[in-house]
N, C-alpha and C positions, 0 to 999 in steps of 0.2 A: 583448555586445549582447543586449538583451532579446528573448526569443522571444514573439511575440504569437499567440494562438489566432485562429481565423477570426472568431469573434464579437467579438473585441477590436480589429478593424481600425480602427474610428473612434477608439478610444482611442490606438492606435498613431500615427495621424496627428497628433493633438493633442500627445502627448508628444514626437513627433518634431519638430514645429514649435518647441516650447519649447526643445529641445536645440539646434536649429539657431540660434535666437536667441542662446543662451548661447555657442555656438561662435563666432559672429560677434563677440560682445562680447569674448571672450578675445583675438581678433585685433585688436581696436581698442579701446583703453582709454578713448577719448573717447565711445564709444557707450554710452548708458544704455538698457538694455532691461528694467529691473527691473519696471516696471508691466506691460508686455506679457507678460513671462514669468510673472509672478504671476497674471495673468488666465488664461493658458493652463493653468497648474498647477491653479487652482481649477476650471476647466472639466473638466480631466482627472480630478480627484478626485471631482467630482460624477458624472461619467460612470461611474467605477469603482464608486461606491456603487450607482448604478442598475443596472449590469450584474450585480453580485454579490448585491444584495439583492432584486431584483425579477424578474430575467430568467434565472435559472439553471434550465434544463430538465434532465431526466436526461441527455440527450445532451451538453449543455454540461458537465455534471459529469464525464461520461466523458472529455471532452477535457482538462479540468483534471487529472483523475487520471493522465492519460498525459503531462502536461506534461514536456518533457525537462529542465527546470531544477528540477523538484521534488526535495526531498531523497530520497536513496536509502538502501537498507539499510546500505551502507558508512558513510554520514554518521551514521546513528543509532548504529551500533556504535562509531564513533570518539568520538562525543560523550557517549554515555550509559554506556558500559561501560569498565572499566579491566582491565588485565592480560588483554586478549583474546588467546587462543592459538588460532589457526585449526587445525582438524583436517581432513585431506583424504582423499578416496577412500572407496569403498564396500567395500573388501577383496574385491571380486569381479571388477570390470571396470576401473574407473579413477576419475578425478576429474572433477567437473562444476563448472565455474566459475560456472554460473548460480545455484548455491546456496552461500552463505557459512554457516559454522557452526563453533562451537568452544566452549571453556571461557572464562569471563570472570567479572568481578565486577560486580554491579549494586547500587548503594548499599552497596558493600563486602561484599556477600554473594555466595557462589559460585553461579553459574547456568550453564546451557547456552543459548546463543543461536543461532538458525537463521533464515536469511532468503533471499529471492530478491534477486539483484542484477542490474539491467538494464544497467548501464554508463552512461558519461557522454558519450562521443564515438564516432565510427565504429569506431575500433580496439577500445575496451573493450566496446562493444555487441556486436561480433562475437565477442570473447573470451567474453563472458558469455551469448552466444546470446539477447540481448534479454530476459533473465530467464526464458526458457522452459527449464525443467529437463528433463533426460533421466532414464532410470531410475536411473542411478548417483547422480544428485543426491538422489532420494528415498530410495535405499538408504543413502546417507551420512546423511541425516536420521534414518532409523530407527536406524542405528548410534549416533548421538549421543543419541537419545532413550533407547535401551537403557542407555547409560552413565549418563545422568541418573537414570534409574529405579534403577539399581544403587547409586548413591552418594547418592540422596536430594536431587538438585539440581533446583530449579525450572527449567522450560523457558519461554523467551520466543521467540516466532516473529514475524518481520516479513514480511508478505505483500505482494508487488508483482510480479505476473506476468500476462501476457495469457492464460496457460494453459500446460499441459505441452507440450513439443516433440512435434509430430506426425510427425516424419520417419520414414523407412523403418527406419533403424538403431535408433531408439528403440523402434519397435514390435517389431522382431525381438528386442530384448533385454528385452521384457516391460514396456512402459510402463504399461499399465493395472494389471498385477499389482503393480508397484512403488508406484503411487499408492494402491492399495487397502491394501497393507501399511503404508504411512505413515499413512493414515487410521486403520487398525486400531490401530497403535501409539499414536496420540494418545488413543484411547479406553481403552487399557489402562494408561496411566501412573498411577502412584500418587503422583505429585508434582504441584504446581500447574502448570498450563499456561495461559499468557496469550498471545493472538495479537493483533497489531495490523495492520490493513489500512492501509498507508501510501500506497497509490496505487491500483493496479488488482488486484482479486482475481478472477481468471478461472478458472472451471470447476473440474474436479477437481484441477488443478495448484495451486489455492489451498486447496481443502478439505483436501488432504493435510497442510497445515501449520496449518489454522485450526479443526480440530475440538477446540476448547479449552474450558476451564472458563469463561473470559471472553474475549469478542471485542470489541476496541476498533476503531473506525474513525475516520479523519480526516474532517472535515466534508464534504470534496468527493471522498472516495474512493468506489469502487464495488466491489460484490461480487456476482457473478452466475454462473449455471450455464453461460452461454455469452456470447460477446461480442455486442453489438447487431448488428454486421455479419454474424456467423455466424447469428444468430437470423433476421435478415431474409432471408438467402440460403435458409434452410430453409423458412420460412413463406411468403414471397412471391416466392421465386426472384429477389430483387432486393436486393443489398447496400446500395443507396442508400436503402432504407427503414429505415436504422438508427435514425433519430429515433423512428419509431413503435415499433420494437422496444425501444429504451431505455425508453420509457414503459411498455410492457407488462411488461418484466422486473422492474420495481420493485427496481432495483439500487442505489439511493442509500442512504446511511447512515440517512437519516431514515425511508425506507420500511422498511428492515430492522430498525430499532428498534421500529417498530410491530408488526412480524411476530415479534418476540421473538428475532431472530437476533443482532442487535448489542446489546451490553450498555452501551456508553458511546460518546459522540461527542466527539472532540477538536476544538474550534473552531480554524479556520485564520485566518490574517491576511486582511484584505480584499484580494481579488485572488488568493488561493490561497497555499498553503504556501511556494511558491518566492519570494514577495515578502518573507517574513520567516522564513528557515530556522531561525535560532537559537532564536527563540521557539517555533516549531512543535515542534522537537525537544525543547526543555525541557518543553513541555506534555505531549508524549507520555510523557516520563520520569515526570512527575507522575501521569499516568493509570495507567501500569504499576505505580508504587509503591502507589497506592491499591488496585488489584486484588490485588497481592501481599500487602498487609497483611491483607486479608480472607481470602484463600485460605490464608495461612500459619497461621491459627488452626484449620484443618480437618485432621482425621486422613486418612491415605491412603484408608481405606474411604469416608469422607465425600466426598472428592474424586472418587473413582470413581463413587459413587452419584449425586452431583449432576451430574457431566458426562454420565453416561448418561441421566439423567432430562431434562436440558436438550434433548438431541437427540430423545428420544422425544416431547417436548412440541411440537416444531416442527410448524407447520401448524395448531395449535390456537389460536394468538393472531392477532389482527388480521384475521380472516377477513372482517369486515364493513367493514374500512377501505377 
């Protein structure tokens, strides 16, 4: 069953009516509903174009980025990587299922891949903690990046998290320190680091994986220092002002490209990545390949210098936008 977002409710009604007609026709072979169904399909198609071409506010993009049927980290790893060998644990406390990571081959070349996994249903979302990593998740990522650096393996990260887990246990085990160490390790790598925001890039929990040579974002993904709801709660003491906060945060891929944070935008299918998962994943693979081809020509010193300079330059671009 298709999950519709709040602003898609008129579309849901039309597509629902078309499906009802087809269901009636399946139960009665003498019934001809082809014209009526075709008319509804056209109306739905026109409405989809209008919604996604003309009416996508930053808040609506946040909703699309959080869509439960959007392809997740696990989908990308299964489709784009071969010989994936997951590695678990931080060698200090335990395993964190919110973070996937391990050795793999991308385009038949060995790499290390790391990403946030939100889960698909109630059971897996609870197991994965909704993609909110604990300190052991970030320490596992640091361990994997250390290994990549030691053996000269490029690192690919897939970002999809509302933010790091803010629970008491996570704070007791050094959440902020673990995030800082992961961000620091990203900056110290002497191998190519490409990061892709595949859904929601929230706060330091995303920065810890996305401090990369190249940052790719899907067309309707978002990346921000705080969620719109959290921002609204702090600034206006009212989480319901999330629409205004989303506008102010400039969290869309398009805004972040103007600001020099995002290096490339991957176009999504009309209606969002969840409406054509296979093509979306294939396009992400092409985007990563292009970035890897460029970075692969650079020496370790050049990679370090360029990455450092990229982050020193942040804030100097798009100030008049």
